[in-house]
Phi, psi and omega in degrees: 000147183245119177248134181207120175049048177076017180235156174235142177278118187242142177233163171237121183297143182246001181234149175293149010270002185254014183309129178089345182289134172281137186206184173254148181300149178169182180177209187256133175285136181279158180305129178081358182270139177290157178301315180301311182294320181295318179296314179297319180297313181299317178296316179298316181296317184282325190237345184082355183276126176280140183223167173232132179295134176249305181197161174271126184268315181194174168219157180237131179248120180251121178275149174066040179282220179300136177058024180074010181269167176280156175230127180240121176259127174256131180247126183237156170268126179240141176266131179288136173256348174219166186239332184294132180265128173235096189288139174278101188290342179290331184242339190241135177270328184204147180204128178196165174281130183234133175304138183302321180300319178293324178299312180294328183278343186286133174284347181274351179263130182293157177301319179300313180294324175296319181295323178299311181296319177299317179298319180294326180283335186255353185221150175287340184074199177243143187250157176296139179208142175260141178256112182304141178086356179275145183330214187285117181296342178282350182252345187231144171230137178239141176231120186227155172295151175297137176288137177253146178255128181254000000 
């Protein structure tokens, strides 16, 4: 999800099974693609907005998805590097920056999506981190809370 100056980038899905649903930009990570790169690519493809990964906010695990397999959605906070929206008309019906207060007040936004935005506003989330001495960095990604010094 992209938060910028009290606004959230909001989309409306244009294809079944989610046609008409208000959502946050996202999609599927490609084989061999890092989570950070995949999230930025999907947002750019759907909205034209360039982003930088900041942190992982949450994930959702759905049992019994396609073919009886699990589906895991990772939700990240991304910082916008550009602001102009260029909507991908093949998948998206509508896309724009929406004030966060309006997002929370809208009956068209799901409880889950509202909770995601609230979590992003109230928590740093977990950030990418490499653990020295761990196997091949091209095969593993770690996301950890920032270490605090007391």
